[in-house]
N, C-alpha and C positions, 0 to 999 in steps of 0.2 A: 342789672348787668346781664348781658348775653354771655353765656358760658358754653363753649364747644369743647368737648373732651373726647379725644380719640376717635373721631368720626370717620367711618369708612362707608363707601358706597360704590357698588359695582353695577354695571349693566352687562349682563352675560359674563363673559370672561374678562371684560375690560374694567380695570380699577379706575374709577373716576375721582374718588377721594380716598386717601390712604393715611389714616391716623392723624387727622387735622385737629390741632388744639388752638383755641383762640378765645380772647376775652374782649368784650366791648363794654366800656363803662359809660354812664351818662355824661354827655358833654363832649365825647370824642367823635372825631370824624376819621374813619379808617377806610382807606382805599385799598381795594384788592386788585393787583396787577398780575398779569401772566398771559401767555400765548393762548390763542383759541384752543379749546379742548383741554385746558389745564385744570378744569373743575370749578371755575369761579361761579358760573351761573348755577351749577348743581348745588354748590354750598348755600347760595341764597335760597334755593328751593327746599333744601333740607331745613334751613332755619325757620321758614314759614310753614313747614309741614307738608309741602306739596310733593316731596319725595320721602319715602320711608327709609330710615337708616338701616344699614346692614349691621353696623356695630357702633359703639360709642353712645354718647348722649348729648343732647342740647337742651339747655334750659334758658328761659327768658324771665327775669325777675323771680326765679325760683320755680316757675311752672315748666314741667317737662314737655317738650315738643314730641318726644317719642312715646308719650303716654296718652292714649286716646282720650282718657278722662280729663287730662289737663291741657290738651291741645288748643281748645277753643279759647281758654283764658290766656294761654301763651300768645295766641294770634292777636288778641286785643291789645297786647303791649307793643306790637310792631305794625307798621304799615309798609306795603311793598309797592314800588313803582316798576312796571315791567318794560322790557325793551320795545314791545309792539303795542303799547297802550292798553289793549284789552278793554276798551270802553264798550258799553252796550249801545249798539248802533241805533236802536229804536227809542233811545232816551236822550233828552237834551243834556247839555253840559251840566246844568244845575241838577237835573234828576240823577245823573251819574254820580255827582258829588254827594248828594243827600241820601241816596238809597240805603247805604249801610248804617249811617247814624239813626235813620228812622226804623229800619227793620231789625237791626242787631242791638243797638243801644237804647231803642225805644224813645228817642228824642222826639218831642212834638214836631209835627211837620213845619209849622211856622217858624219855630226856633231853628230847626235844621236848615231851612231855606235862607233865613237871615244870615246864619253862619256860613252857608255855602256861597252866597253872593259876596260876602266879605272876603272869603278865600279867593274866589275868582277875580275880584277886584285887585287883590294883593299881587296877582300875577299878570295884571294887565288885561283881564278878560271880562271886565264889568259889562261890556256891551254884547257879550256873546253867550250869556247865561242860557238863552232859549234856543241856541243853535244846536243842531244835531252833529255828531262826529263827522259825517260826510261833508258838512259845510265848513269844517275847520281845517286849517293847515296842520301838517305833522307836528310842528312846534306847539301849536295851540292845543292839539289833542294831548300831547305829552304834559303840557302844563295842567290840563284838566285832570290827567292821571295823578299828578303830584297833589293837586287839591283834594282829589278823592281819598288819597292815602292820609293826608293831614286832617281830613274831616273827622276821622276816628280818634283824633288827639293821641296818637301813639307816642310812646316814649322813645321808640327807635324807628328810624326810617331806613328801609332796605331798598337799594337802587341797583337794578340789574341792567347795565349797558343802556341807560335811558336815552343816549344820544346817537346810538349806532345806526338808527334808521333815518336820521335827519341829515339835511344838507347843512353846510357850514353856517349859514345865517341862522337857521332854526336851532342848530346846536348852541350857538352863542346865546340865544334867547333863554334856553333851558338852563345852561350853565350859570347864567347870571342869577336866575331864581335860586339855584342850589347854593351859590356863593352867599346869597343873602340869608338863606336858611342856616348855613354853617356859621355865619357871623353872629346870628341871633342865638346860637347855642344849641341848635337842633342836633341830636345824636344821629349819626349816619354811618351805614356800612355801604360802601360805594364801589361796585364793580365797574371798571372803566378802562378804556384805552386812551383816554385823554390825559396823557402824562403830565403836561404842564399844569392842567387844572388840578389834578391830584396833588401835585407838589404845592400848589397855592393854598388849598383849603384843608389838607389832611393834617391831623395830629400824628398819625402813624401810617405806614405803608406795609401792606402784607403782599408777599409774592408767592404765587402757587406755580408749581411745575409738575406736570403729570400727577396731579392730585396730592402732592406733598407740599407742605409749607416750608419754603426755603429761607424766608426772611420775615421777620415781624419787628420793624424798627421805627423809632421816631423819624419823621420825614427828613429832617436835615441829615441824620445819620445814614438813612437809606441812600441818599444821593451823594454821599461823601466818598472820596476815593478809598478811605480806609474802613468804610461801612459796607452798604449794599453793593457798591460798585466793585468792591474787592472780590465779589463772587463772579466768576467768569460767565455763568449763565445769565445772571442779572445784567451784567455789563453788555453782553451780546444783545439781550432783549431791548434794552434802552437805546442802544446804538441803532438797531434796526428800526425801532419806532421813530426815532429822530429822523432817519433818512426817509422813511415813508411819508412823513409830514412836511418834508422840505419841497 
């Protein structure tokens, strides 16, 4: 389980996270919604240890992210897919996918490459294993990013606005992959503005507003008139998002 207890994070005088409490159990798909600047991406960066906590604690399967001695083990439990891919430009798709299993998990190269090719094939990239990132479309690069995270066989997949840099066609490609992962039981924490997709795949919806958690509800209840929609700020946000996508 990922456990987030009373987490606070500030940049200068700006509070980005303010007493956030959250649980993510194996098998759940939890989508984090909220306006830009609400703290969604910072929360993901705190979970994987890229941002240091100002207060509170985060643990992944019992390993403390805020303890330097336990951070590496905590990171092995989760994989992160970033908004802007962060692929190594001088490495092929296959090399990007196999680097961490070979270097961190000490998987034999031949075994890692076989697994990597299987992962790339599963997202429709079997013919692009030897292509470099510059030779791939944005949607293809993001699919390589997903494979790179899955190659570490994480228990939890953290996804930070993974479609925000993509056009609608490429977005559809990536969302299709994520829907299949969710259907297969992959545990995911998903920061997104894709409201309809979040509604489709999520077991729960979390809503952040100015660093505070306003709602943490089962998906059906979040979108119900007497649930999340009963909160004026959430209703306003969903209405605006609907208009923006029309």
